[in-house]
C-alpha positions as a Markdown table, in Angstrom:
| # | Residue | x | y | z |
|---|---|---|---|---|
| 1 | Met | -3.7 | -26.5 | 138.3 |
| 2 | Met | -6.2 | -24.5 | 140.3 |
| 3 | Ser | -7.8 | -21.7 | 138.4 |
| 4 | Leu | -7.0 | -18.1 | 139.3 |
| 5 | Glu | -10.1 | -16.4 | 140.7 |
| 6 | Arg | -10.4 | -12.7 | 141.0 |
| 7 | Arg | -12.9 | -9.9 | 141.3 |
| 8 | Glu | -13.7 | -7.3 | 138.7 |
| 9 | Glu | -12.1 | -4.0 | 139.5 |
| 10 | Thr | -14.2 | -1.5 | 141.4 |
| 11 | Glu | -14.4 | 2.2 | 141.4 |
| 12 | Asp | -13.3 | 2.3 | 145.0 |
| 13 | Asp | -9.6 | 3.1 | 144.7 |
| 14 | Thr | -9.3 | 3.8 | 148.5 |
| 15 | Ala | -10.1 | 0.2 | 149.5 |
| 16 | Thr | -7.3 | -2.1 | 150.9 |
| 17 | Gly | -6.5 | -4.6 | 148.2 |
| 18 | Ile | -6.2 | -8.2 | 149.6 |
| 19 | Met | -4.8 | -11.3 | 148.0 |
| 20 | Leu | -5.6 | -14.7 | 149.5 |
| 21 | Val | -3.2 | -17.6 | 149.1 |
| 22 | Glu | -4.7 | -20.8 | 150.4 |
| 23 | Asp | -4.9 | -24.3 | 148.8 |
| 24 | His | -8.2 | -25.3 | 150.6 |
| 25 | Ile | -10.7 | -23.9 | 148.2 |
| 26 | Ser | -13.7 | -24.0 | 150.4 |
| 27 | Phe | -11.9 | -22.2 | 153.2 |
| 28 | Arg | -10.4 | -19.7 | 150.7 |
| 29 | Gln | -13.8 | -18.9 | 149.2 |
| 30 | Ser | -15.4 | -18.4 | 152.5 |
| 31 | Leu | -12.7 | -16.2 | 153.8 |
| 32 | Ala | -12.7 | -14.2 | 150.5 |
| 33 | Tyr | -16.5 | -13.6 | 150.8 |
| 34 | Phe | -16.2 | -12.6 | 154.5 |
| 35 | Leu | -13.3 | -10.1 | 153.8 |
| 36 | Asp | -15.0 | -8.7 | 150.7 |
| 37 | Thr | -18.1 | -7.7 | 152.7 |
| 38 | Glu | -16.0 | -5.7 | 155.2 |
| 39 | Pro | -16.0 | -1.9 | 154.6 |
| 40 | Gly | -12.7 | -0.7 | 153.2 |
| 41 | Phe | -11.6 | -4.2 | 152.0 |
| 42 | Glu | -11.5 | -5.5 | 148.4 |
| 43 | Val | -10.3 | -9.1 | 147.7 |
| 44 | Val | -8.4 | -8.5 | 144.5 |
| 45 | Cys | -7.7 | -12.2 | 143.9 |
| 46 | His | -7.6 | -15.5 | 145.6 |
| 47 | Val | -5.3 | -18.4 | 144.5 |
| 48 | Gly | -4.3 | -21.9 | 145.7 |
| 49 | Ser | -0.5 | -22.1 | 145.1 |
| 50 | Met | 2.8 | -20.3 | 145.0 |
| 51 | Ser | 3.0 | -20.2 | 141.3 |
| 52 | Glu | -0.5 | -18.7 | 141.0 |
| 53 | Ala | 0.3 | -16.2 | 143.7 |
| 54 | Arg | 3.5 | -15.1 | 141.8 |
| 55 | Glu | 1.5 | -14.7 | 138.6 |
| 56 | Ala | -1.3 | -12.8 | 140.4 |
| 57 | Ile | 1.1 | -10.4 | 142.1 |
| 58 | Glu | 2.6 | -9.6 | 138.7 |
| 59 | Arg | -0.8 | -8.8 | 137.4 |
| 60 | His | -2.1 | -6.9 | 140.4 |
| 61 | Asp | 1.0 | -5.5 | 142.1 |
| 62 | Glu | -0.3 | -2.0 | 142.0 |
| 63 | Val | -3.6 | -2.8 | 143.8 |
| 64 | Val | -2.6 | -5.5 | 146.3 |
| 65 | Asp | -1.7 | -4.0 | 149.7 |
| 66 | Ile | -1.9 | -7.1 | 151.9 |
| 67 | Ala | -1.5 | -10.8 | 151.2 |
| 68 | Val | -3.0 | -13.4 | 153.5 |
| 69 | Val | -0.8 | -16.5 | 153.0 |
| 70 | Asp | -0.9 | -20.1 | 154.2 |
| 71 | Leu | 2.6 | -21.7 | 154.7 |
| 72 | Gly | 1.5 | -25.2 | 153.7 |
| 73 | Leu | 1.2 | -24.7 | 149.9 |
| 74 | Pro | 1.2 | -27.6 | 147.4 |
| 75 | Asp | 4.1 | -26.4 | 145.4 |
| 76 | Gly | 6.6 | -25.0 | 147.9 |
| 77 | Asp | 7.2 | -23.4 | 151.3 |
| 78 | Gly | 5.0 | -20.4 | 151.9 |
| 79 | Val | 7.9 | -18.7 | 153.6 |
| 80 | Asp | 9.6 | -18.3 | 150.2 |
| 81 | Leu | 6.4 | -16.6 | 149.0 |
| 82 | Val | 6.4 | -14.3 | 152.0 |
| 83 | Arg | 9.9 | -13.2 | 151.1 |
| 84 | His | 9.0 | -12.6 | 147.5 |
| 85 | Leu | 6.0 | -10.5 | 148.5 |
| 86 | Ala | 8.0 | -8.5 | 151.0 |
| 87 | Glu | 10.5 | -7.7 | 148.2 |
| 88 | Ser | 7.5 | -6.6 | 146.0 |
| 89 | Gly | 6.3 | -4.2 | 148.7 |
| 90 | Val | 3.3 | -6.3 | 149.8 |
| 91 | Ser | 2.5 | -6.7 | 153.5 |
| 92 | Thr | 1.9 | -10.3 | 154.5 |
| 93 | Leu | -0.3 | -11.8 | 157.2 |
| 94 | Val | 0.4 | -15.5 | 157.6 |
| 95 | Leu | -2.6 | -17.7 | 158.4 |
| 96 | Thr | -1.5 | -21.2 | 159.1 |
| 97 | Ala | -2.6 | -24.5 | 160.7 |
| 98 | Ser | 1.0 | -25.1 | 161.8 |
| 99 | Leu | 1.9 | -25.0 | 165.5 |
| 100 | Asp | 5.6 | -25.0 | 164.9 |
| 101 | Arg | 7.0 | -21.8 | 166.4 |
| 102 | Asp | 10.1 | -22.1 | 164.2 |
| 103 | Asp | 7.7 | -21.7 | 161.2 |
| 104 | Phe | 6.4 | -18.6 | 162.8 |
| 105 | Ala | 10.0 | -17.2 | 163.3 |
| 106 | Arg | 11.0 | -18.1 | 159.7 |
| 107 | Ala | 7.9 | -16.3 | 158.4 |
| 108 | Val | 8.6 | -13.2 | 160.3 |
| 109 | Glu | 12.2 | -13.2 | 159.4 |
| 110 | Ala | 11.2 | -13.5 | 155.7 |
| 111 | Gly | 9.0 | -10.4 | 156.1 |
| 112 | Ala | 5.6 | -11.4 | 157.5 |
| 113 | Ser | 3.9 | -8.7 | 159.5 |
| 114 | Gly | 2.3 | -11.3 | 161.7 |
| 115 | Val | 1.2 | -14.9 | 162.1 |
| 116 | Ile | -2.2 | -16.2 | 163.3 |
| 117 | His | -3.6 | -19.6 | 163.5 |
| 118 | Lys | -6.4 | -20.8 | 161.2 |
| 119 | Thr | -8.6 | -21.8 | 164.2 |
| 120 | Val | -9.2 | -18.2 | 165.2 |
| 121 | Ala | -12.6 | -16.6 | 164.5 |
| 122 | Leu | -13.2 | -14.8 | 161.2 |
| 123 | Asp | -13.5 | -11.4 | 162.9 |
| 124 | Arg | -10.1 | -11.9 | 164.5 |
| 125 | Ile | -8.7 | -12.4 | 161.0 |
| 126 | Val | -10.4 | -9.2 | 159.9 |
| 127 | Asp | -9.0 | -7.3 | 162.9 |
| 128 | Ser | -5.5 | -8.7 | 162.1 |
| 129 | Val | -5.7 | -7.5 | 158.5 |
| 130 | Arg | -6.7 | -4.0 | 159.7 |
| 131 | Ser | -3.8 | -4.0 | 162.1 |
| 132 | Val | -1.3 | -5.0 | 159.4 |
| 133 | Arg | -2.7 | -2.2 | 157.2 |
| 134 | Ala | -2.2 | 0.2 | 160.1 |
| 135 | Gly | 1.3 | -1.0 | 160.7 |
| 136 | Glu | 0.5 | -2.2 | 164.2 |
| 137 | Ala | 2.1 | -5.2 | 166.0 |
| 138 | Leu | 0.2 | -8.4 | 166.1 |
| 139 | Leu | 2.4 | -10.2 | 168.6 |
| 140 | Ser | 2.6 | -9.6 | 172.3 |
| 141 | Ser | 5.9 | -8.9 | 174.1 |
| 142 | Gln | 6.0 | -12.5 | 175.4 |
| 143 | Glu | 5.4 | -13.9 | 171.8 |
| 144 | Ile | 8.2 | -11.6 | 170.4 |
| 145 | Ile | 10.6 | -12.8 | 173.1 |
| 146 | Glu | 9.8 | -16.4 | 172.5 |
| 147 | Met | 10.3 | -15.9 | 168.8 |
| 148 | Leu | 13.7 | -14.3 | 169.5 |
| 149 | Arg | 14.7 | -17.3 | 171.6 |
| 150 | Ile | 13.8 | -19.7 | 168.7 |
| 151 | Ala | 15.8 | -17.5 | 166.3 |
| 152 | Ser | 18.8 | -17.3 | 168.6 |
| 153 | Lys | 19.0 | -21.1 | 168.7 |
| 154 | Lys | 19.7 | -21.2 | 165.0 |
| 155 | Arg | 22.2 | -18.3 | 164.9 |
| 156 | Tyr | 24.8 | -18.4 | 162.1 |
| 157 | Gly | 27.7 | -16.1 | 161.2 |
| 158 | Asp | 27.1 | -13.7 | 158.3 |
| 159 | Arg | 29.7 | -11.1 | 157.5 |
| 160 | Glu | 27.2 | -9.0 | 155.5 |
| 161 | Ala | 24.7 | -9.1 | 158.4 |
| 162 | Glu | 27.5 | -7.8 | 160.7 |
| 163 | Lys | 28.3 | -5.0 | 158.2 |
| 164 | Ala | 24.6 | -4.0 | 158.1 |
| 165 | Phe | 24.4 | -4.0 | 161.8 |
| 166 | Ala | 27.6 | -1.9 | 162.1 |
| 167 | Arg | 25.9 | 0.8 | 160.0 |
| 168 | Leu | 23.4 | 1.5 | 162.8 |
| 169 | Thr | 23.9 | 4.5 | 165.1 |
| 170 | Ala | 24.1 | 4.1 | 168.8 |
| 171 | Arg | 20.5 | 5.4 | 169.1 |
| 172 | Glu | 19.2 | 3.1 | 166.4 |
| 173 | Arg | 20.7 | 0.1 | 168.3 |
| 174 | Glu | 19.0 | 1.3 | 171.5 |
| 175 | Ile | 15.7 | 1.5 | 169.6 |
| 176 | Leu | 16.3 | -1.9 | 168.1 |
| 177 | Ser | 16.8 | -3.3 | 171.6 |
| 178 | Ala | 13.6 | -1.6 | 172.7 |
| 179 | Leu | 11.8 | -3.4 | 169.9 |
| 180 | Ala | 13.2 | -6.7 | 171.1 |
| 181 | Glu | 11.6 | -5.9 | 174.5 |
| 182 | Gly | 8.3 | -5.7 | 172.7 |
| 183 | Leu | 7.8 | -1.9 | 173.1 |
| 184 | Asp | 5.5 | -0.2 | 170.7 |
| 185 | Ser | 6.1 | 3.2 | 169.0 |
| 186 | Lys | 4.6 | 5.3 | 171.8 |
| 187 | Glu | 6.5 | 3.4 | 174.5 |
| 188 | Ile | 9.8 | 3.8 | 172.6 |
| 189 | Ala | 9.2 | 7.5 | 172.1 |
| 190 | Lys | 8.5 | 7.9 | 175.8 |
| 191 | Lys | 11.5 | 5.8 | 176.9 |
| 192 | Phe | 14.0 | 7.9 | 174.8 |
| 193 | His | 12.1 | 11.2 | 175.2 |
| 194 | Ile | 11.7 | 11.7 | 171.5 |
| 195 | Ala | 8.7 | 12.6 | 169.3 |
| 196 | Leu | 6.7 | 9.8 | 167.6 |
| 197 | Glu | 7.8 | 11.3 | 164.2 |
| 198 | Thr | 11.5 | 11.0 | 165.3 |
| 199 | Glu | 10.8 | 7.4 | 166.4 |
| 200 | Arg | 9.4 | 6.5 | 163.0 |
| 201 | Thr | 12.4 | 8.1 | 161.3 |
| 202 | His | 14.7 | 6.0 | 163.3 |
| 203 | Ile | 12.7 | 2.9 | 162.4 |
| 204 | Val | 12.8 | 3.7 | 158.7 |
| 205 | Asn | 16.6 | 4.1 | 158.9 |
| 206 | Ile | 16.9 | 0.8 | 160.8 |
| 207 | Leu | 14.9 | -1.1 | 158.2 |
| 208 | Thr | 16.8 | 0.5 | 155.3 |
| 209 | Lys | 20.2 | -0.3 | 156.8 |
| 210 | Leu | 19.3 | -3.9 | 157.6 |
| 211 | Gly | 17.5 | -4.4 | 154.3 |
| 212 | Val | 14.4 | -5.7 | 156.0 |
| 213 | His | 10.7 | -4.7 | 155.7 |
| 214 | Ser | 9.2 | -4.7 | 159.2 |
| 215 | Arg | 10.0 | -4.1 | 162.8 |
| 216 | Leu | 9.6 | -7.7 | 163.7 |
| 217 | Gln | 11.8 | -8.8 | 160.8 |
| 218 | Ala | 14.5 | -6.4 | 162.0 |
| 219 | Val | 14.4 | -7.9 | 165.5 |
| 220 | Val | 14.5 | -11.5 | 164.3 |
| 221 | Phe | 17.2 | -10.6 | 161.8 |
| 222 | Val | 19.6 | -9.4 | 164.5 |
| 223 | Ala | 18.7 | -12.2 | 166.9 |
| 224 | Arg | 19.3 | -14.8 | 164.2 |
| 225 | His | 22.8 | -13.5 | 163.6 |
| 226 | Gly | 23.5 | -13.1 | 167.3 |
| 227 | Leu | 23.9 | -9.3 | 167.1 |
| 228 | Ile | 21.9 | -8.5 | 170.1 |
| 229 | Ser | 21.3 | -10.1 | 173.5 |
| 230 | Phe | 17.9 | -10.3 | 175.3 |
């Protein structure tokens, strides 16, 4: 089993705590070093398997804000880990060598805030982590629509999902449709002539009612179950 590697705690409680989950140790160590030198970041731990990641999150759940996760782990599907992290309140950025768009859709449906390819430059990874921390979208409108198309091909009936969707108000459904169009918070607020704070309140209500953890996850959820058209 690969050993768990972690930093000593620092006095900077305001830093964004990062956990890396990547089985290629040289890449993991290089990325950990690069992220750790960035202002405002602290790599709390970096591990090489799902089992080590679950153990690490139990130890460091109060200080891990974002997990950067590879999908191709030696002891399981990284999508399952993304789901576990989302349930633990940890935001996840998937960093993968896969080119399978279905993998991307499954990761987002499980709770990932975004998916980027391993071939991108290191500064792009840093920018993506910052975007995740800020709650910003990492995918373009075109990428979101493509992901919805992938999800819609694998629709399946789910009575509980239909009940969850039925709890949404008419305005919440309109905002969900706007999310599916790829609109961001400012664009949604402008479209419906509402304040940004009101838009955020609607989003929180949508996520709560659907039992999901991100805007993208909400859109893929309803697309997967055939509850909206696009």
